[in-house]
C-alpha positions as CSV (number, residue, x, y, z in Angstrom):
1,M,21.5,0.8,3.7
2,A,19.8,0.4,-0.1
3,D,19.3,3.7,-2.0
4,D,15.8,5.0,-1.5
5,T,15.4,6.8,-5.1
6,A,12.6,6.0,-7.3
7,V,12.8,3.2,-9.7
8,T,11.3,1.8,-12.4
9,V,10.5,-1.8,-12.1
10,Y,12.0,-4.2,-14.9
11,G,9.5,-4.8,-17.5
12,S,6.5,-2.7,-16.2
13,N,6.0,-1.0,-19.8
14,A,4.7,-4.5,-21.3
15,I,1.1,-4.5,-19.2
16,S,0.4,-1.1,-19.6
17,D,-1.1,0.0,-22.8
18,P,1.4,2.7,-24.2
19,N,-1.8,4.1,-26.7
20,K,-3.7,5.4,-23.3
21,K,-2.5,9.1,-22.3
22,N,-4.2,9.3,-19.1
23,K,-1.5,7.7,-17.3
24,N,1.4,8.3,-15.1
25,A,4.5,6.4,-15.8
26,F,5.7,3.9,-12.8
27,S,8.6,5.6,-11.9
28,V,6.5,8.9,-11.5
29,K,4.1,7.3,-9.3
30,V,7.0,5.2,-6.9
31,G,8.5,9.0,-6.5
32,L,5.0,10.1,-5.4
33,A,5.2,7.3,-2.7
34,Q,8.4,8.3,-1.6
35,M,6.8,11.6,-0.3
36,L,5.2,9.5,2.1
37,R,8.4,7.9,3.8
38,G,8.8,8.0,7.5
39,G,5.3,9.5,7.8
40,A,2.0,8.0,9.6
41,I,-0.9,7.6,7.6
42,V,-4.4,8.2,9.9
43,Q,-7.6,6.6,8.9
44,V,-10.3,9.1,9.2
45,T,-14.2,9.3,8.6
46,N,-15.1,12.7,8.1
47,V,-13.6,16.2,8.3
48,D,-13.2,16.8,11.8
49,Q,-11.1,13.4,12.3
50,A,-9.2,14.7,8.9
51,K,-8.0,18.0,10.9
52,I,-7.0,16.4,14.0
53,A,-5.0,14.2,12.1
54,E,-3.5,16.8,10.2
55,S,-2.8,19.0,13.7
56,A,-0.9,16.1,15.1
57,G,1.8,15.4,12.4
58,A,-0.1,12.9,9.7
59,C,1.9,12.6,6.6
60,C,-1.4,11.9,4.8
61,V,-5.0,11.0,5.9
62,I,-7.2,7.8,4.6
63,V,-10.7,7.9,4.0
64,A,-13.0,5.1,5.1
65,E,-16.4,4.3,5.5
66,Q,-16.8,3.5,9.0
67,S,-16.9,0.2,9.6
68,E,-20.0,-1.7,11.1
69,S,-20.1,-5.2,12.6
70,G,-21.6,-7.7,9.9
71,G,-22.1,-4.4,7.4
72,I,-20.1,-4.0,4.1
73,S,-18.0,-1.0,3.9
74,R,-17.4,0.9,0.8
75,M,-15.4,3.5,-0.5
76,L,-16.3,6.9,1.4
77,D,-19.1,9.2,-0.2
78,P,-17.2,11.0,-2.9
79,A,-19.0,14.0,-1.4
80,V,-17.5,13.7,2.1
81,I,-13.8,13.0,0.3
82,K,-14.1,16.6,-1.3
83,Q,-15.0,18.2,1.6
84,I,-12.0,16.4,3.5
85,Q,-10.0,17.7,0.4
86,R,-10.7,21.1,0.9
87,A,-10.4,21.2,4.7
88,V,-6.8,19.3,4.9
89,G,-3.6,20.4,3.3
90,V,-2.1,16.8,3.7
91,P,-2.2,14.0,1.1
92,V,-6.0,12.7,0.6
93,M,-6.2,8.7,0.0
94,A,-9.0,6.5,-0.3
95,K,-10.3,2.9,0.1
96,A,-11.6,0.7,-2.9
97,R,-12.8,-2.5,-2.8
98,V,-10.3,-5.3,-4.3
99,G,-10.9,-5.9,-7.3
100,H,-13.4,-3.2,-8.1
101,F,-12.2,-1.0,-10.6
102,V,-15.1,1.4,-10.9
103,E,-15.2,2.4,-7.3
104,A,-11.0,3.3,-8.4
105,Q,-12.1,5.2,-11.5
106,I,-14.9,7.1,-9.4
107,L,-11.9,8.0,-6.7
108,E,-9.2,8.9,-9.6
109,A,-12.1,11.2,-10.9
110,V,-12.4,13.0,-7.4
111,G,-9.1,13.7,-7.1
112,V,-7.7,11.8,-4.5
113,D,-4.0,11.3,-4.2
114,Y,-3.5,7.9,-3.7
115,I,-5.9,5.0,-3.4
116,D,-5.8,1.6,-1.5
117,E,-6.8,-1.0,-2.8
118,N,-8.0,-2.9,0.4
119,E,-8.7,-6.2,1.6
120,V,-10.6,-5.5,4.8
121,I,-13.5,-3.9,3.4
122,A,-15.8,-5.7,1.1
123,I,-13.8,-8.1,-1.4
124,A,-15.6,-7.5,-4.9
125,D,-13.2,-9.7,-6.7
126,E,-11.9,-12.9,-5.3
127,D,-9.5,-13.9,-8.1
128,N,-8.3,-10.6,-9.4
129,F,-7.0,-7.2,-8.4
130,I,-7.3,-3.9,-10.4
131,N,-4.6,-3.4,-13.2
132,K,-3.1,-0.2,-11.4
133,H,-1.1,0.3,-14.3
134,N,-4.4,2.0,-16.3
135,F,-4.7,4.4,-13.4
136,R,-3.0,8.3,-13.1
137,I,-2.6,7.8,-9.0
138,P,-0.6,5.8,-7.0
139,F,-2.2,2.9,-5.3
140,V,-1.3,0.6,-1.9
141,C,-1.9,-2.6,-1.6
142,G,-1.6,-5.3,1.3
143,C,0.6,-8.5,1.6
144,R,1.5,-10.9,4.3
145,N,4.7,-12.3,2.6
146,L,7.0,-11.3,0.1
147,G,5.7,-13.3,-3.0
148,E,2.1,-12.0,-2.6
149,G,3.9,-8.0,-2.1
150,L,5.6,-8.8,-5.7
151,R,2.6,-10.1,-7.0
152,R,0.8,-6.4,-6.4
153,V,3.8,-5.0,-7.3
154,R,3.8,-6.1,-10.9
155,E,0.1,-5.3,-11.1
156,G,1.1,-1.8,-10.7
157,A,1.3,-1.0,-6.7
158,A,3.5,1.5,-5.8
159,M,3.1,1.3,-2.4
160,I,3.2,-2.2,-0.3
161,R,2.0,-2.5,3.4
162,T,3.5,-5.2,5.3
163,Q,-0.5,-6.1,7.4
164,G,-1.3,-8.0,10.3
165,D,-4.5,-9.1,12.5
166,L,-7.3,-7.5,10.3
167,S,-10.2,-8.1,13.4
168,G,-9.1,-4.6,14.8
169,S,-8.1,-6.2,17.9
170,G,-5.2,-3.7,18.1
171,N,-2.5,-6.3,18.5
172,I,0.7,-6.1,16.7
173,V,2.2,-9.5,17.0
174,E,0.8,-10.6,13.3
175,T,1.7,-7.6,12.0
176,V,5.3,-8.2,13.4
177,R,5.8,-11.3,12.4
178,N,4.6,-11.0,8.8
179,V,7.1,-7.9,8.5
180,R,10.0,-10.1,9.9
181,E,8.8,-12.7,7.1
182,V,9.2,-10.2,4.2
183,M,12.4,-8.9,5.3
184,G,13.7,-12.5,6.4
185,K,13.0,-13.4,2.9
186,I,14.7,-10.3,1.2
187,R,18.1,-11.2,3.1
188,V,18.1,-14.9,2.3
189,L,17.5,-13.3,-1.4
190,T,20.2,-10.8,-1.2
191,N,22.5,-13.7,-0.6
192,M,21.7,-16.0,-3.0
193,D,23.4,-17.2,-6.0
194,E,21.8,-15.9,-9.4
195,D,20.9,-19.5,-10.5
196,E,19.1,-19.9,-7.5
197,V,16.7,-17.0,-8.0
198,F,14.5,-19.4,-10.5
199,T,13.5,-21.6,-8.2
200,F,13.1,-19.1,-5.6
201,A,10.6,-17.0,-7.8
202,K,8.9,-20.1,-8.2
203,E,8.8,-21.1,-4.6
204,L,7.4,-17.8,-4.1
205,G,5.1,-17.4,-7.0
206,A,6.6,-14.1,-8.0
207,P,7.6,-12.4,-10.5
208,Y,10.9,-13.4,-11.5
209,D,12.3,-9.6,-12.9
210,I,11.1,-8.1,-10.2
211,L,12.3,-10.6,-7.6
212,A,15.5,-10.2,-9.6
213,Q,15.4,-6.5,-8.7
214,T,14.6,-6.7,-5.2
215,K,17.8,-9.3,-4.8
216,Q,20.2,-5.9,-6.5
217,M,18.4,-3.1,-4.3
218,G,17.9,-5.4,-1.3
219,R,14.7,-3.9,-0.4
220,L,11.2,-3.9,-2.2
221,P,11.4,-1.9,-5.5
222,V,8.7,0.0,-3.6
223,V,8.1,2.2,-0.4
224,H,7.0,-0.2,2.2
225,F,4.6,0.3,5.0
226,C,3.7,-1.5,7.6
227,C,-0.2,-1.5,8.8
228,R,-1.9,-1.8,12.5
229,R,-5.6,-1.7,12.0
230,Y,-7.7,-0.7,15.3
231,Y,-11.4,0.2,16.0
232,N,-12.2,3.4,18.3
233,T,-11.6,1.1,21.3
234,C,-8.2,-0.1,20.7
235,R,-5.6,2.2,21.6
236,C,-3.0,3.1,19.1
237,S,-0.1,4.2,20.7
238,P,3.4,5.8,19.3
239,D,5.7,2.9,21.0
240,D,3.9,0.7,18.3
241,A,4.8,2.6,15.6
242,T,8.5,3.2,16.8
243,R,8.6,-0.8,17.0
244,M,7.7,-1.3,13.3
245,R,10.1,1.5,12.5
246,W,12.9,-0.6,13.7
247,C,11.6,-3.3,11.5
248,V,13.1,-1.2,8.8
249,C,9.8,-0.3,7.0
250,G,9.0,2.9,5.5
251,I,6.6,3.8,7.9
């Protein structure tokens, strides 16, 4: 299996502004993300749920506004986030809308440990994701295929989650399919000649330098999670989580 130590993505410094002093190096962010490997991240909406998740063994809680049918979901109230931070001893992750850099700036000021640029809640910008190199704290972004995941890494994501059904049905079949898609493409990549990687990068729409690093490492250059979304009416069972561990994801 590939080395699990944190690495620096090739050429990542070219995107970030070297004059800004409020940022961590990308390798530091990836190192912070490594702390969550092998654990379960549980979504909560209030202090009581966060305490239950911590007592159940969650390595991190992700705070989000309660989803309502037909409504617009946003980041959780910063006051509630602070209450949860004081109540639990595990890292706290918070969701921000895709492309909504102001929400991300607010969450960074609040002091969360990680930010999830999440597609499930309302999308603020359909064309542009947040430039995550401009923030001190690590970001996690979602993907359904290898090209999409590597594009998010180029933008500064320190964690990638492969996701499936976003409707909250509790069915993991799409998650398994997408994880197999990502891992299958990586296996194809590792067996390619160097000359073929250029064409493969064009096919995937992925940055060549990060694709080349993925080939060298035999895995994504950042922590790889899988995500199963569910509502309160759907049961999230331990056997589903174990099934995803067999897909060679970090969590």
